[in-house]
PAVOBA-303108 format. One record per atom (N, C-alpha, C): residue number from 1; residue in one letter; chain; x negated, y, z. Coordinates in Angstrom, 2 decimals, padded with zeros to 5 digits. Layout:
BEGIN
{atom NUM; "a"; "A"; {X; Y; Z}} ...
This chain:
BEGIN
{atom 1; "m"; "A"; {-029.85; 039.57; 050.99}} {atom 1; "m"; "A"; {-030.78; 040.67; 051.10}} {atom 1; "m"; "A"; {-031.72; 040.62; 049.89}} {atom 2; "s"; "A"; {-031.92; 041.73; 049.22}} {atom 2; "s"; "A"; {-032.78; 041.75; 048.05}} {atom 2; "s"; "A"; {-034.26; 041.72; 048.45}} {atom 3; "i"; "A"; {-035.06; 041.30; 047.54}} {atom 3; "i"; "A"; {-036.51; 041.25; 047.78}} {atom 3; "i"; "A"; {-037.05; 042.66; 048.02}} {atom 4; "l"; "A"; {-036.60; 043.63; 047.25}} {atom 4; "l"; "A"; {-037.06; 045.00; 047.41}} {atom 4; "l"; "A"; {-036.71; 045.54; 048.80}} {atom 5; "y"; "A"; {-035.50; 045.28; 049.25}} {atom 5; "y"; "A"; {-035.09; 045.72; 050.59}} {atom 5; "y"; "A"; {-035.97; 045.08; 051.65}} {atom 6; "t"; "A"; {-036.26; 043.80; 051.51}} {atom 6; "t"; "A"; {-037.11; 043.08; 052.47}} {atom 6; "t"; "A"; {-038.51; 043.66; 052.49}} {atom 7; "i"; "A"; {-039.05; 043.97; 051.33}} {atom 7; "i"; "A"; {-040.39; 044.56; 051.25}} {atom 7; "i"; "A"; {-040.42; 045.93; 051.92}} {atom 8; "k"; "A"; {-039.41; 046.75; 051.66}} {atom 8; "k"; "A"; {-039.35; 048.08; 052.29}} {atom 8; "k"; "A"; {-039.24; 047.97; 053.80}} {atom 9; "l"; "A"; {-038.42; 047.05; 054.27}} {atom 9; "l"; "A"; {-038.25; 046.85; 055.71}} {atom 9; "l"; "A"; {-039.57; 046.40; 056.34}} {atom 10; "y"; "A"; {-040.23; 045.44; 055.73}} {atom 10; "y"; "A"; {-041.51; 044.93; 056.21}} {atom 10; "y"; "A"; {-042.55; 046.06; 056.23}} {atom 11; "f"; "A"; {-042.60; 046.86; 055.19}} {atom 11; "f"; "A"; {-043.54; 047.97; 055.11}} {atom 11; "f"; "A"; {-043.28; 048.98; 056.23}} {atom 12; "n"; "A"; {-042.02; 049.32; 056.49}} {atom 12; "n"; "A"; {-041.68; 050.26; 057.55}} {atom 12; "n"; "A"; {-042.07; 049.73; 058.92}} {atom 13; "i"; "A"; {-041.91; 048.44; 059.13}} {atom 13; "i"; "A"; {-042.31; 047.86; 060.41}} {atom 13; "i"; "A"; {-043.81; 047.97; 060.59}} {atom 14; "i"; "A"; {-044.56; 047.67; 059.54}} {atom 14; "i"; "A"; {-046.03; 047.76; 059.61}} {atom 14; "i"; "A"; {-046.46; 049.20; 059.90}} {atom 15; "i"; "A"; {-045.85; 050.17; 059.25}} {atom 15; "i"; "A"; {-046.19; 051.57; 059.50}} {atom 15; "i"; "A"; {-045.92; 051.94; 060.95}} {atom 16; "c"; "A"; {-044.80; 051.53; 061.48}} {atom 16; "c"; "A"; {-044.47; 051.81; 062.88}} {atom 16; "c"; "A"; {-045.50; 051.20; 063.82}} {atom 17; "v"; "A"; {-045.91; 049.97; 063.53}} {atom 17; "v"; "A"; {-046.90; 049.30; 064.37}} {atom 17; "v"; "A"; {-048.22; 050.07; 064.34}} {atom 18; "f"; "A"; {-048.67; 050.47; 063.16}} {atom 18; "f"; "A"; {-049.92; 051.20; 063.07}} {atom 18; "f"; "A"; {-049.86; 052.56; 063.75}} {atom 19; "k"; "A"; {-048.75; 053.26; 063.63}} {atom 19; "k"; "A"; {-048.59; 054.54; 064.33}} {atom 19; "k"; "A"; {-048.67; 054.34; 065.84}} {atom 20; "y"; "A"; {-048.01; 053.27; 066.31}} {atom 20; "y"; "A"; {-048.03; 052.97; 067.73}} {atom 20; "y"; "A"; {-049.45; 052.63; 068.19}} {atom 21; "i"; "A"; {-050.15; 051.84; 067.40}} {atom 21; "i"; "A"; {-051.52; 051.46; 067.74}} {atom 21; "i"; "A"; {-052.41; 052.70; 067.85}} {atom 22; "f"; "A"; {-052.27; 053.63; 066.91}} {atom 22; "f"; "A"; {-053.10; 054.82; 066.97}} {atom 22; "f"; "A"; {-052.78; 055.69; 068.18}} {atom 23; "r"; "A"; {-051.52; 055.75; 068.61}} {atom 23; "r"; "A"; {-051.19; 056.47; 069.84}} {atom 23; "r"; "A"; {-051.86; 055.81; 071.03}} {atom 24; "i"; "A"; {-051.88; 054.49; 071.04}} {atom 24; "i"; "A"; {-052.52; 053.75; 072.13}} {atom 24; "i"; "A"; {-054.02; 053.99; 072.11}} {atom 25; "i"; "A"; {-054.60; 053.95; 070.93}} {atom 25; "i"; "A"; {-056.05; 054.16; 070.81}} {atom 25; "i"; "A"; {-056.46; 055.47; 071.44}} {atom 26; "l"; "A"; {-055.68; 056.51; 071.24}} {atom 26; "l"; "A"; {-056.01; 057.81; 071.77}} {atom 26; "l"; "A"; {-055.93; 057.86; 073.29}} {atom 27; "s"; "A"; {-055.16; 056.95; 073.89}} {atom 27; "s"; "A"; {-054.94; 057.03; 075.33}} {atom 27; "s"; "A"; {-055.68; 055.97; 076.15}} {atom 28; "m"; "A"; {-056.37; 055.05; 075.50}} {atom 28; "m"; "A"; {-057.00; 053.97; 076.27}} {atom 28; "m"; "A"; {-058.52; 054.01; 076.15}} {atom 29; "k"; "A"; {-059.16; 053.23; 077.01}} {atom 29; "k"; "A"; {-060.61; 053.11; 076.95}} {atom 29; "k"; "A"; {-060.98; 052.29; 075.73}} {atom 30; "i"; "A"; {-061.94; 052.77; 074.99}} {atom 30; "i"; "A"; {-062.30; 052.14; 073.72}} {atom 30; "i"; "A"; {-062.88; 050.74; 073.93}} {atom 31; "d"; "A"; {-063.59; 050.51; 075.04}} {atom 31; "d"; "A"; {-064.16; 049.18; 075.25}} {atom 31; "d"; "A"; {-063.06; 048.13; 075.45}} {atom 32; "d"; "A"; {-061.95; 048.51; 076.09}} {atom 32; "d"; "A"; {-060.83; 047.57; 076.23}} {atom 32; "d"; "A"; {-060.27; 047.21; 074.85}} {atom 33; "l"; "A"; {-060.12; 048.21; 074.01}} {atom 33; "l"; "A"; {-059.59; 047.99; 072.67}} {atom 33; "l"; "A"; {-060.48; 047.04; 071.87}} {atom 34; "f"; "A"; {-061.78; 047.28; 071.88}} {atom 34; "f"; "A"; {-062.70; 046.42; 071.13}} {atom 34; "f"; "A"; {-062.72; 045.00; 071.68}} {atom 35; "n"; "A"; {-062.65; 044.86; 072.99}} {atom 35; "n"; "A"; {-062.64; 043.51; 073.57}} {atom 35; "n"; "A"; {-061.38; 042.74; 073.17}} {atom 36; "i"; "A"; {-060.23; 043.40; 073.21}} {atom 36; "i"; "A"; {-058.98; 042.74; 072.81}} {atom 36; "i"; "A"; {-059.03; 042.33; 071.34}} {atom 37; "l"; "A"; {-059.47; 043.24; 070.48}} {atom 37; "l"; "A"; {-059.52; 042.91; 069.06}} {atom 37; "l"; "A"; {-060.55; 041.83; 068.76}} {atom 38; "h"; "A"; {-061.70; 041.90; 069.41}} {atom 38; "h"; "A"; {-062.73; 040.87; 069.21}} {atom 38; "h"; "A"; {-062.19; 039.51; 069.62}} {atom 39; "n"; "A"; {-061.55; 039.45; 070.79}} {atom 39; "n"; "A"; {-060.98; 038.19; 071.27}} {atom 39; "n"; "A"; {-059.87; 037.69; 070.35}} {atom 40; "s"; "A"; {-059.07; 038.61; 069.81}} {atom 40; "s"; "A"; {-058.00; 038.21; 068.89}} {atom 40; "s"; "A"; {-058.58; 037.59; 067.62}} {atom 41; "l"; "A"; {-059.67; 038.16; 067.13}} {atom 41; "l"; "A"; {-060.31; 037.59; 065.94}} {atom 41; "l"; "A"; {-060.91; 036.22; 066.24}} {atom 42; "e"; "A"; {-061.44; 036.04; 067.45}} {atom 42; "e"; "A"; {-061.94; 034.72; 067.83}} {atom 42; "e"; "A"; {-060.79; 033.71; 067.90}} {atom 43; "s"; "A"; {-059.66; 034.13; 068.45}} {atom 43; "s"; "A"; {-058.49; 033.24; 068.51}} {atom 43; "s"; "A"; {-058.05; 032.84; 067.11}} {atom 44; "k"; "A"; {-058.09; 033.79; 066.19}} {atom 44; "k"; "A"; {-057.71; 033.49; 064.81}} {atom 44; "k"; "A"; {-058.65; 032.44; 064.22}} {atom 45; "n"; "A"; {-059.87; 032.41; 064.69}} {atom 45; "n"; "A"; {-060.89; 031.47; 064.23}} {atom 45; "n"; "A"; {-060.84; 030.16; 065.01}} {atom 46; "n"; "A"; {-059.66; 029.82; 065.52}} {atom 46; "n"; "A"; {-059.48; 028.60; 066.31}} {atom 46; "n"; "A"; {-060.37; 028.57; 067.55}} {atom 47; "g"; "A"; {-060.58; 029.73; 068.15}} {atom 47; "g"; "A"; {-061.36; 029.82; 069.38}} {atom 47; "g"; "A"; {-062.85; 029.85; 069.18}} {atom 48; "k"; "A"; {-063.30; 029.76; 067.93}} {atom 48; "k"; "A"; {-064.74; 029.79; 067.65}} {atom 48; "k"; "A"; {-065.28; 031.18; 067.99}} {atom 49; "k"; "A"; {-066.30; 031.21; 068.81}} {atom 49; "k"; "A"; {-066.89; 032.48; 069.24}} {atom 49; "k"; "A"; {-067.48; 033.22; 068.05}} {atom 50; "i"; "A"; {-067.34; 034.53; 068.07}} {atom 50; "i"; "A"; {-067.94; 035.40; 067.05}} {atom 50; "i"; "A"; {-068.98; 036.23; 067.78}} {atom 51; "s"; "A"; {-070.22; 036.12; 067.36}} {atom 51; "s"; "A"; {-071.28; 036.88; 068.03}} {atom 51; "s"; "A"; {-071.15; 038.36; 067.71}} {atom 52; "l"; "A"; {-071.78; 039.17; 068.55}} {atom 52; "l"; "A"; {-071.79; 040.61; 068.30}} {atom 52; "l"; "A"; {-072.42; 040.89; 066.94}} {atom 53; "k"; "A"; {-073.48; 040.14; 066.62}} {atom 53; "k"; "A"; {-074.17; 040.33; 065.35}} {atom 53; "k"; "A"; {-073.25; 040.02; 064.17}} {atom 54; "e"; "A"; {-072.51; 038.89; 064.25}} {atom 54; "e"; "A"; {-071.59; 038.51; 063.17}} {atom 54; "e"; "A"; {-070.48; 039.55; 063.01}} {atom 55; "m"; "A"; {-069.93; 040.02; 064.13}} {atom 55; "m"; "A"; {-068.85; 041.00; 064.06}} {atom 55; "m"; "A"; {-069.37; 042.31; 063.47}} {atom 56; "a"; "A"; {-070.52; 042.75; 063.93}} {atom 56; "a"; "A"; {-071.10; 043.99; 063.41}} {atom 56; "a"; "A"; {-071.35; 043.88; 061.91}} {atom 57; "l"; "A"; {-071.88; 042.76; 061.47}} {atom 57; "l"; "A"; {-072.14; 042.55; 060.05}} {atom 57; "l"; "A"; {-070.84; 042.62; 059.25}} {atom 58; "s"; "A"; {-069.78; 042.00; 059.76}} {atom 58; "s"; "A"; {-068.50; 042.00; 059.03}} {atom 58; "s"; "A"; {-067.89; 043.40; 058.97}} {atom 59; "l"; "A"; {-068.25; 044.27; 059.93}} {atom 59; "l"; "A"; {-067.72; 045.63; 059.97}} {atom 59; "l"; "A"; {-068.63; 046.65; 059.29}} {atom 60; "g"; "A"; {-069.83; 046.21; 058.90}} {atom 60; "g"; "A"; {-070.75; 047.11; 058.22}} {atom 60; "g"; "A"; {-071.45; 048.09; 059.14}} {atom 61; "i"; "A"; {-071.67; 047.67; 060.40}} {atom 61; "i"; "A"; {-072.37; 048.53; 061.36}} {atom 61; "i"; "A"; {-073.48; 047.72; 062.02}} {atom 62; "s"; "A"; {-074.35; 048.40; 062.75}} {atom 62; "s"; "A"; {-075.44; 047.68; 063.42}} {atom 62; "s"; "A"; {-074.90; 046.95; 064.65}} {atom 63; "m"; "A"; {-075.61; 045.89; 065.03}} {atom 63; "m"; "A"; {-075.20; 045.15; 066.21}} {atom 63; "m"; "A"; {-075.26; 046.04; 067.45}} {atom 64; "r"; "A"; {-076.28; 046.87; 067.54}} {atom 64; "r"; "A"; {-076.44; 047.75; 068.70}} {atom 64; "r"; "A"; {-075.26; 048.72; 068.81}} {atom 65; "t"; "A"; {-074.83; 049.27; 067.67}} {atom 65; "t"; "A"; {-073.69; 050.18; 067.67}} {atom 65; "t"; "A"; {-072.44; 049.46; 068.15}} {atom 66; "y"; "A"; {-072.18; 048.27; 067.62}} {atom 66; "y"; "A"; {-071.00; 047.52; 068.02}} {atom 66; "y"; "A"; {-071.07; 047.16; 069.50}} {atom 67; "q"; "A"; {-072.24; 046.75; 069.95}} {atom 67; "q"; "A"; {-072.42; 046.40; 071.36}} {atom 67; "q"; "A"; {-072.14; 047.60; 072.26}} {atom 68; "d"; "A"; {-072.63; 048.76; 071.88}} {atom 68; "d"; "A"; {-072.38; 049.98; 072.68}} {atom 68; "d"; "A"; {-070.89; 050.30; 072.73}} {atom 69; "w"; "A"; {-070.20; 050.13; 071.61}} {atom 69; "w"; "A"; {-068.75; 050.38; 071.59}} {atom 69; "w"; "A"; {-068.03; 049.38; 072.48}} {atom 70; "k"; "A"; {-068.41; 048.10; 072.34}} {atom 70; "k"; "A"; {-067.72; 047.03; 073.07}} {atom 70; "k"; "A"; {-067.94; 047.15; 074.58}} {atom 71; "l"; "A"; {-069.08; 047.65; 074.97}} {atom 71; "l"; "A"; {-069.39; 047.81; 076.39}} {atom 71; "l"; "A"; {-068.98; 049.18; 076.93}} {atom 72; "g"; "A"; {-068.48; 050.04; 076.06}} {atom 72; "g"; "A"; {-068.04; 051.36; 076.49}} {atom 72; "g"; "A"; {-069.16; 052.36; 076.71}} {atom 73; "r"; "A"; {-070.35; 052.07; 076.22}} {atom 73; "r"; "A"; {-071.48; 053.00; 076.38}} {atom 73; "r"; "A"; {-071.44; 054.12; 075.37}} {atom 74; "a"; "A"; {-070.71; 053.92; 074.30}} {atom 74; "a"; "A"; {-070.56; 054.96; 073.27}} {atom 74; "a"; "A"; {-069.12; 054.93; 072.78}} {atom 75; "k"; "A"; {-068.64; 056.09; 072.40}} {atom 75; "k"; "A"; {-067.27; 056.18; 071.88}} {atom 75; "k"; "A"; {-067.34; 056.53; 070.40}} {atom 76; "p"; "A"; {-066.94; 055.57; 069.57}} {atom 76; "p"; "A"; {-067.07; 055.78; 068.12}} {atom 76; "p"; "A"; {-065.92; 056.58; 067.54}} {atom 77; "q"; "A"; {-066.11; 056.97; 066.32}} {atom 77; "q"; "A"; {-064.99; 057.41; 065.51}} {atom 77; "q"; "A"; {-064.37; 056.10; 065.06}} {atom 78; "a"; "A"; {-063.48; 055.56; 065.86}} {atom 78; "a"; "A"; {-063.10; 054.16; 065.77}} {atom 78; "a"; "A"; {-062.04; 053.82; 064.73}} {atom 79; "a"; "A"; {-061.35; 054.78; 064.20}} {atom 79; "a"; "A"; {-060.20; 054.45; 063.34}} {atom 79; "a"; "A"; {-060.59; 053.53; 062.19}} {atom 80; "r"; "A"; {-061.69; 053.80; 061.52}} {atom 80; "r"; "A"; {-062.09; 052.98; 060.37}} {atom 80; "r"; "A"; {-062.39; 051.55; 060.80}} {atom 81; "v"; "A"; {-063.11; 051.41; 061.90}} {atom 81; "v"; "A"; {-063.49; 050.08; 062.37}} {atom 81; "v"; "A"; {-062.27; 049.33; 062.91}} {atom 82; "v"; "A"; {-061.41; 050.02; 063.65}} {atom 82; "v"; "A"; {-060.21; 049.37; 064.17}} {atom 82; "v"; "A"; {-059.34; 048.88; 063.01}} {atom 83; "m"; "A"; {-059.20; 049.68; 061.98}} {atom 83; "m"; "A"; {-058.40; 049.27; 060.83}} {atom 83; "m"; "A"; {-059.01; 048.04; 060.16}} {atom 84; "k"; "A"; {-060.33; 047.98; 060.05}} {atom 84; "k"; "A"; {-060.98; 046.81; 059.46}} {atom 84; "k"; "A"; {-060.71; 045.57; 060.32}} {atom 85; "m"; "A"; {-060.80; 045.73; 061.65}} {atom 85; "m"; "A"; {-060.56; 044.61; 062.54}} {atom 85; "m"; "A"; {-059.11; 044.14; 062.43}} {atom 86; "l"; "A"; {-058.18; 045.08; 062.44}} {atom 86; "l"; "A"; {-056.77; 044.72; 062.31}} {atom 86; "l"; "A"; {-056.48; 044.06; 060.97}} {atom 87; "g"; "A"; {-057.17; 044.52; 059.94}} {atom 87; "g"; "A"; {-056.99; 043.95; 058.62}} {atom 87; "g"; "A"; {-057.42; 042.49; 058.53}} {atom 88; "q"; "A"; {-058.25; 042.06; 059.46}} {atom 88; "q"; "A"; {-058.69; 040.67; 059.47}} {atom 88; "q"; "A"; {-057.71; 039.75; 060.21}} {atom 89; "l"; "A"; {-056.71; 040.34; 060.88}} {atom 89; "l"; "A"; {-055.74; 039.57; 061.65}} {atom 89; "l"; "A"; {-054.46; 039.34; 060.85}} {atom 90; "d"; "A"; {-053.80; 038.23; 061.13}} {atom 90; "d"; "A"; {-052.47; 037.98; 060.58}} {atom 90; "d"; "A"; {-051.45; 038.80; 061.37}} {atom 91; "d"; "A"; {-050.24; 038.94; 060.83}} {atom 91; "d"; "A"; {-049.21; 039.75; 061.47}} {atom 91; "d"; "A"; {-048.97; 039.35; 062.93}} {atom 92; "e"; "A"; {-048.82; 038.06; 063.18}} {atom 92; "e"; "A"; {-048.54; 037.60; 064.54}} {atom 92; "e"; "A"; {-049.69; 037.92; 065.48}} {atom 93; "e"; "A"; {-050.93; 037.84; 064.97}} {atom 93; "e"; "A"; {-052.09; 038.15; 065.79}} {atom 93; "e"; "A"; {-052.16; 039.64; 066.12}} {atom 94; "i"; "A"; {-051.75; 040.49; 065.18}} {atom 94; "i"; "A"; {-051.69; 041.93; 065.45}} {atom 94; "i"; "A"; {-050.68; 042.20; 066.55}} {atom 95; "i"; "A"; {-049.53; 041.56; 066.47}} {atom 95; "i"; "A"; {-048.49; 041.75; 067.49}} {atom 95; "i"; "A"; {-049.00; 041.30; 068.85}} {atom 96; "r"; "A"; {-049.68; 040.14; 068.91}} {atom 96; "r"; "A"; {-050.24; 039.67; 070.19}} {atom 96; "r"; "A"; {-051.26; 040.66; 070.74}} {atom 97; "a"; "A"; {-052.11; 041.19; 069.87}} {atom 97; "a"; "A"; {-053.11; 042.16; 070.32}} {atom 97; "a"; "A"; {-052.44; 043.42; 070.85}} {atom 98; "v"; "A"; {-051.41; 043.90; 070.17}} {atom 98; "v"; "A"; {-050.71; 045.10; 070.63}} {atom 98; "v"; "A"; {-050.04; 044.85; 071.98}} {atom 99; "r"; "A"; {-049.47; 043.67; 072.15}} {atom 99; "r"; "A"; {-048.85; 043.34; 073.45}} {atom 99; "r"; "A"; {-049.90; 043.34; 074.56}} {atom 100; "k"; "A"; {-051.09; 042.82; 074.28}} {atom 100; "k"; "A"; {-052.17; 042.84; 075.29}} {atom 100; "k"; "A"; {-052.57; 044.27; 075.60}} {atom 101; "i"; "A"; {-052.65; 045.10; 074.58}} {atom 101; "i"; "A"; {-052.99; 046.51; 074.77}} {atom 101; "i"; "A"; {-051.92; 047.19; 075.63}} {atom 102; "n"; "A"; {-050.65; 046.87; 075.37}} {atom 102; "n"; "A"; {-049.57; 047.45; 076.16}} {atom 102; "n"; "A"; {-049.69; 047.09; 077.64}} {atom 103; "k"; "A"; {-050.12; 045.86; 077.92}} {atom 103; "k"; "A"; {-050.27; 045.43; 079.31}} {atom 103; "k"; "A"; {-051.35; 046.24; 080.03}} {atom 104; "l"; "A"; {-052.35; 046.71; 079.30}} {atom 104; "l"; "A"; {-053.40; 047.53; 079.90}} {atom 104; "l"; "A"; {-052.87; 048.86; 080.41}} {atom 105; "e"; "A"; {-051.81; 049.35; 079.78}} {atom 105; "e"; "A"; {-051.25; 050.64; 080.16}} {atom 105; "e"; "A"; {-050.47; 050.58; 081.46}} {atom 106; "d"; "A"; {-050.03; 049.37; 081.85}} {atom 106; "d"; "A"; {-049.22; 049.20; 083.07}} {atom 106; "d"; "A"; {-050.02; 049.39; 084.33}} 
């Protein structure tokens, strides 16, 4: 298998995953999504807790805004923030997060 073919295949898989994630985002409660992604980022950090303040700072938003999103008190224009959160995860962690999101739909 050539390197170019492998790169194209990998890119297509990533695009499919992101399209699927956005379909899920539109159909689920935003607080569930933020909790799953927040927990996934903590897992990536070897279980080290990430405070609301630290997460908000890394996303470029206020702690109060992030807290309201995470608790479901406000519904953000979430695509930009979700993409930033996903960008902080490794491929396997994204897949685990998507599987957890899928379980919420059941």
